Structure formats: structure tokens, C-alpha cells
C-alpha positions in Angstrom: 0.0 0.0 0.0 2.9 2.4 0.8 4.3 2.0 -2.7 1.0 2.6 -4.4 0.2 5.7 -2.4 3.6 7.3 -3.2 3.0 6.7 -6.9 -0.4 8.3 -6.8 1.0 11.4 -4.8 3.8 12.0 -7.3 1.6 13.8 -9.9 -0.2 15.7 -7.1 3.3 16.9 -5.8 4.2 18.1 -9.3 0.9 19.9 -9.6 1.4 21.6 -6.2 4.9 22.6 -7.3 3.7 24.2 -10.5 0.9 25.9 -8.6 3.5 27.3 -6.1 5.7 28.5 -9.0 2.8 30.2 -10.8 1.7 31.8 -7.6 5.2 33.0 -6.9 5.5 34.5 -10.3 2.2 36.2 -10.0 3.3 37.7 -6.7 6.5 38.9 -8.3 4.6 40.4 -11.2 2.2 42.2 -8.7 5.3 43.4 -6.7 7.0 44.8 -9.8 4.0 46.3 -11.7 1.0 46.3 -9.4 -0.7 49.5 -8.5 0.6 52.6 -7.0 3.0 50.7 -4.7 4.6 48.6 -7.4 8.3 48.7 -7.7 8.2 50.3 -11.2 5.9 53.1 -10.1 7.8 53.7 -6.9 11.1 54.0 -9.0 9.3 56.6 -11.3 8.1 58.5 -8.4 11.6 58.6 -6.9 13.0 60.0 -10.0 10.2 62.6 -10.2 10.9 63.5 -6.5 14.6 64.0 -7.3 13.8 66.3 -10.2 11.4 68.3 -8.0 14.0 68.6 -5.3 16.5 69.9 -7.8 13.9 72.4 -9.1 13.1 73.5 -5.5 16.9 74.0 -4.8 17.3 76.1 -7.9 14.2 78.2 -7.1 15.4 78.7 -3.5 18.8 80.0 -4.8 17.0 82.3 -7.3 14.8 83.6 -4.5 17.9 84.4 -2.3 19.5 86.2 -5.3 16.4 88.4 -5.8 16.2 89.1 -2.0 19.8 90.3 -2.2 19.0 92.5 -5.3 16.0 94.0 -3.4 18.1 94.7 -0.3 20.8 96.3 -2.5 18.2 98.5 -4.3 16.8 99.6 -0.9 20.1 100.6 0.5 22.5 101.5 -2.3 21.8 104.6 -4.3 24.7 103.9 -6.7 23.0 100.6 -7.7 19.8 102.5 -8.6 21.9 104.9 -10.6 23.7 102.0 -12.4 20.4 100.4 -13.4 18.9 103.7 -14.5 21.9 104.4 -16.7 22.3 100.8 -18.1 18.7 99.7 -18.5 16.9 103.0 -19.2 19.6 105.2 -20.8 19.3 108.0 -18.2 22.0 110.5 -17.5 22.7 113.3 -15.2 22.4 117.0 -16.3 25.2 117.9 -18.6 26.0 114.3 -19.6 25.6 112.9 -23.0 24.3 109.4 -23.7 25.8 107.6 -26.7 23.9 104.6 -28.1 25.7 102.2 -30.4 23.8 99.9 -32.8 25.1 96.6 -33.9 27.1 96.8 -37.2 24.9 96.0 -40.2 26.0 93.0 -42.3 27.4 94.6 -45.4 28.4 91.4 -47.2 25.6 89.9 -49.3 25.3 86.3 -49.5 
């Protein structure tokens, strides 16, 4: 009887092994691709977070630069004068403002 039962259980053991393998592969597939907590989605979100952190750092540096410029404009009259001269072409009484245009391309192609 022992020999007969082991022969009958052999195909059942193979079936259980295949079921376990398929179940394991299914779990692996779900782990990698399943839903918002899948490995692939988490990896994509990690990359997105890194990019957003870089953008945040860049914007924080730009904000600090703008704050320094504001402080400089509030306290330094020579900075205001420099901007008025360079950006708006202003001059003090008696000064002349010269404006130079870019040279025209005289060679015809």
C-alpha cells in the first residue's frame, strides 16, 4: 500500500509545485508592476521627486538672489543709478548718452 500511495501522490506533488511556482511568479509580477505601490511606479516617483527637489533648490537659490538684489536697491543709491543708466539710458544733467547699434552686415550672401 505504501508504494501505491507514493506513486499516486507523485503527480499531485508536481501539480502543487507548479501551482506554487505560478503563484510566486504572480506575486513577483504584482510586486513589480502592481498599482501605486509597485516597484516600477515607486522608482518613477523617486526620479520625479529627485527632479522636483533639484527644481526646488534652484528656485530657492534664485529667491535668495532676488532678495539680495532687493536689499541692494533699498540701501545702495549707486545701484539704482547704475540700473537707471544701463537699462533706461538715463543721464545726469550735462552728460551725453551715446547709443551704439550693432554693425549692419554689409556682405551679401
